[in-house]
C-alpha positions as CSV (number, residue, x, y, z in Angstrom):
1,M,0.1,0.0,0.0
2,V,1.6,3.6,-0.9
3,E,1.4,5.8,1.8
4,R,3.3,8.7,3.2
5,L,7.1,8.1,4.1
6,Q,6.3,9.5,7.4
7,K,3.5,6.9,8.0
8,I,4.9,4.3,7.1
9,L,8.2,5.1,9.8
10,S,5.7,5.3,12.2
11,Q,4.1,2.4,11.6
12,W,7.5,0.5,11.5
13,G,8.6,1.6,15.1
14,V,11.1,3.7,13.6
15,A,9.9,6.7,15.8
16,S,6.8,9.2,16.3
17,R,5.3,10.8,12.9
18,R,6.6,14.5,14.2
19,Q,10.4,12.3,14.6
20,A,9.9,10.8,11.8
21,E,9.4,14.2,9.2
22,Q,12.6,15.8,11.6
23,M,14.4,12.5,10.9
24,I,13.2,13.3,6.8
25,I,13.8,17.1,7.2
26,D,18.0,15.9,7.9
27,G,18.0,13.8,5.4
28,R,18.6,11.0,7.6
29,I,16.0,9.1,5.4
30,S,16.6,7.6,1.6
31,L,13.9,5.8,-1.1
32,N,15.0,3.7,-3.8
33,G,18.4,5.3,-2.5
34,E,17.7,9.0,-3.2
35,V,17.6,10.9,0.1
36,A,13.6,11.6,0.7
37,H,12.6,14.9,1.2
38,L,8.8,15.5,3.0
39,G,5.6,14.8,1.1
40,Q,6.6,12.0,-1.0
41,K,5.3,8.3,-0.3
42,A,6.5,5.2,-0.6
43,N,5.2,1.3,-0.8
44,P,7.5,-0.6,2.0
45,E,6.9,-4.2,0.1
46,I,8.2,-3.2,-3.2
47,D,10.5,0.7,-2.6
48,R,14.3,0.7,-0.5
49,I,13.5,2.3,2.7
50,Q,16.5,2.9,4.5
51,V,16.7,4.9,7.9
52,D,20.7,5.9,8.1
53,G,21.8,3.8,5.8
54,V,20.2,0.3,7.3
55,S,17.0,-0.9,5.4
56,L,13.9,-1.6,6.6
57,R,12.1,-4.7,5.9
58,S,8.2,-5.8,6.0
59,N,8.8,-8.4,8.6
60,E,10.6,-7.3,11.0
61,R,7.0,-4.5,12.0
62,P,6.9,-4.5,15.6
63,S,3.2,-5.7,16.9
64,T,1.5,-2.4,18.3
65,I,2.0,-2.0,21.7
66,Y,-0.2,0.6,24.0
67,L,1.2,1.2,27.5
68,L,-0.2,3.1,30.2
69,L,2.4,5.0,32.2
70,N,2.1,6.9,36.0
71,K,4.7,9.8,35.2
72,P,6.4,10.9,38.1
73,G,7.0,14.5,38.1
74,G,10.1,15.9,36.8
75,I,10.1,13.3,33.4
76,V,9.2,15.0,30.0
77,S,7.0,13.1,27.8
78,T,9.0,13.1,25.1
79,N,11.0,10.7,23.6
80,F,14.7,13.2,23.2
81,D,15.2,16.6,25.3
82,P,18.2,18.3,24.6
83,Q,18.9,19.7,28.2
84,N,19.5,15.7,29.0
85,R,16.4,15.4,31.4
86,S,15.1,11.8,31.5
87,T,12.3,11.4,29.0
88,I,9.7,8.9,29.6
89,L,11.8,6.1,27.5
90,D,14.0,6.2,31.0
91,L,11.0,4.7,32.7
92,L,10.8,1.5,30.0
93,S,12.4,-1.7,29.8
94,P,14.6,-1.7,27.7
95,D,13.0,-4.1,25.1
96,L,10.7,-1.4,24.8
97,R,13.5,1.8,24.5
98,H,14.7,0.8,20.8
99,G,13.1,-0.3,17.7
100,K,9.4,0.0,18.9
101,G,8.3,3.2,17.7
102,I,7.0,4.2,21.1
103,H,5.7,7.3,21.8
104,S,3.4,9.6,24.2
105,V,-0.1,10.6,22.7
106,G,-0.5,14.1,23.9
107,R,1.6,15.1,26.7
108,L,1.8,16.3,30.3
109,D,5.0,19.4,31.8
110,A,7.7,17.9,33.1
111,D,6.3,18.9,37.0
112,S,2.9,17.3,36.3
113,T,2.5,13.8,37.0
114,G,-0.1,10.9,36.4
115,A,-1.7,9.2,33.3
116,L,0.0,8.9,29.6
117,L,-0.5,6.6,27.2
118,L,2.3,5.7,25.4
119,T,1.9,4.0,21.9
120,N,3.6,3.0,18.4
121,D,0.4,3.0,16.6
122,G,0.8,6.4,15.0
123,E,-3.2,6.6,13.4
124,L,-4.5,6.3,16.7
125,T,-1.9,9.2,18.1
126,C,-2.9,11.4,15.4
127,H,-6.6,10.7,16.1
128,L,-6.2,11.2,19.6
129,T,-4.7,13.8,19.4
130,H,-6.9,15.7,17.3
131,P,-8.9,18.1,18.9
132,R,-12.5,17.1,17.0
133,Y,-13.0,14.2,19.5
134,H,-12.9,16.1,22.9
135,I,-12.0,13.0,24.9
136,S,-12.1,13.5,28.5
137,K,-9.1,13.6,30.9
138,T,-9.3,14.0,34.1
139,Y,-7.4,15.6,36.5
140,E,-6.5,16.2,40.5
141,V,-5.1,19.7,40.9
142,W,-3.8,21.2,44.1
143,V,-4.2,25.3,43.7
144,K,-3.9,28.2,45.5
145,G,-5.8,29.2,48.3
146,H,-9.6,29.1,48.3
147,P,-11.3,29.8,45.0
148,S,-14.7,30.9,45.8
149,D,-17.7,29.0,44.1
150,S,-18.1,32.7,41.7
151,V,-14.6,31.7,41.1
152,L,-15.5,28.1,39.4
153,Q,-18.4,28.9,37.5
154,T,-16.3,30.7,35.8
155,W,-14.0,28.1,35.1
156,R,-16.7,25.8,34.7
157,D,-18.5,27.9,31.5
158,G,-14.9,28.8,29.9
159,I,-12.5,31.5,30.1
160,W,-10.6,33.1,27.2
161,L,-7.4,32.6,26.2
162,S,-5.3,33.5,23.0
163,G,-8.3,34.8,21.9
164,K,-10.3,31.7,22.2
165,K,-13.0,30.6,24.7
166,T,-12.1,27.5,26.5
167,L,-14.6,24.2,26.9
168,P,-16.9,23.8,29.6
169,A,-15.1,22.2,31.9
170,D,-16.3,19.5,35.1
171,V,-14.9,21.3,38.3
172,R,-15.2,20.2,41.5
173,L,-14.3,20.6,44.8
174,L,-12.1,17.8,46.5
175,Q,-11.0,19.0,49.5
176,A,-10.1,22.3,51.3
177,G,-6.2,22.8,53.0
178,A,-4.8,26.1,55.8
179,S,-3.9,27.9,52.4
180,Q,-5.0,25.1,49.1
181,T,-7.6,23.8,47.5
182,L,-7.6,20.4,45.9
183,L,-10.7,20.6,42.5
184,K,-11.1,17.8,40.7
185,I,-11.1,19.0,36.8
186,V,-12.4,17.6,34.0
187,L,-11.1,18.3,30.0
188,R,-12.1,18.0,26.9
189,E,-9.8,20.0,25.0
190,G,-6.7,19.9,25.5
191,R,-4.8,23.1,24.6
192,N,-1.0,24.5,25.8
193,R,-1.1,24.5,29.3
194,Q,-4.1,25.0,30.4
195,I,-5.3,24.1,33.5
196,R,-1.8,25.9,34.6
197,R,-3.2,29.0,32.5
198,V,-6.8,29.5,33.6
199,A,-6.0,28.6,37.0
200,E,-3.2,31.1,37.2
201,L,-5.4,34.1,35.1
202,L,-8.2,33.3,38.0
203,G,-5.9,33.6,40.9
204,H,-5.1,30.4,42.5
205,P,-2.0,29.2,40.8
206,V,-1.7,25.1,40.2
207,L,0.7,23.6,43.3
208,G,0.5,20.4,41.7
209,L,-1.0,18.8,39.1
210,H,-1.6,14.7,38.9
211,R,-3.7,13.6,35.6
212,T,-5.6,10.5,37.2
213,A,-7.6,9.1,33.5
214,I,-8.0,9.8,29.8
215,G,-11.2,8.3,28.8
216,G,-12.3,6.0,30.9
217,I,-8.3,4.7,30.7
218,R,-7.4,5.4,34.5
219,L,-4.9,4.6,36.4
220,Q,-7.3,2.4,39.6
221,S,-9.8,0.8,37.7
222,F,-12.5,-0.7,40.9
223,G,-11.2,-3.6,42.9
224,E,-7.6,-3.2,41.0
225,P,-4.5,-2.2,43.1
226,S,-3.4,2.0,41.1
227,L,-0.3,1.8,39.4
228,P,2.9,3.1,41.2
229,M,3.9,6.1,40.4
230,G,6.7,5.8,37.6
231,C,5.4,2.3,36.5
232,Y,3.2,1.3,33.5
233,R,1.1,-1.8,32.5
234,F,0.1,-2.8,28.9
235,L,-3.6,-1.5,28.5
236,K,-6.6,-4.3,28.1
237,D,-7.8,-5.2,24.7
238,S,-11.3,-4.1,26.1
239,E,-9.2,0.0,26.6
240,I,-8.6,-0.1,23.4
241,S,-11.9,-1.0,21.9
242,S,-13.3,2.0,24.5
243,L,-9.9,4.4,22.7
244,R,-11.7,2.8,19.2
245,S,-14.9,4.0,20.1
246,Q,-14.1,7.2,20.9
247,I,-13.3,8.2,17.3
248,D,-13.2,7.2,13.7
249,L,-10.3,5.9,11.8
250,T,-12.1,5.2,8.9
251,F,-13.3,8.4,7.8
252,V,-11.3,11.5,8.9
253,N,-8.5,12.4,7.9
254,V,-5.9,13.9,10.4
255,P,-3.3,16.2,9.8
256,A,-0.1,14.8,11.8
257,D,0.7,18.5,12.9
258,M,-2.7,18.2,15.3
259,K,-1.5,17.8,18.3
260,E,-2.3,17.7,22.0
261,H,0.6,20.1,24.4
262,S,1.0,19.5,27.6
263,Q,-0.6,20.7,31.1
């Protein structure tokens, strides 16, 4: 089947689609003996595709992998960090770190913790991070001070960020401390550092942010122990089916650059 080169590289576990695009730009990919360029298409069963001089072989295509990680603080959600900080790949077993094309589905910023999906299924990633699907994400957030009912209602209704109003959110009070408040927040969009920016604008900066669920996939399922911080598990078949049920992989053409930003 003829497909875009970066999509093939993602499916073959070389890198995420965005990383594959950068590899093409950097001249690391060749197609039929010539340096490849963005926009090219190929058939991996017929064309000769090389990565750093090493040919891809169709029988070496890795099986799809789906993981749920409980990301600790101080870990970046990318596969490579120019500042040499620890990345999500450092938390995986050696057999998953290389040659599998595993990458995060969306991001959590370095200071945030909690649920993060990892996969080498590039198509699923593109669809899950596309804003049209509004897949819910649940957070427990400590904020400074004690937000009033009116402030919480403003948050629920949406506020203007960078010229666009945020979608309605589910914001509930869980616990009030001496100088801080624990909120449960359910978002259905993933704008850049959205929770932190909204909290700052409302006068209650975030002190700690932990994502507990992505859609119906939770760090702690009913009757099961919570996934420990820094650990991961493979998704159940039912969880993968649940993710796919929320999107349409057949009729929607999703641009590769439509990505969820970090919280």
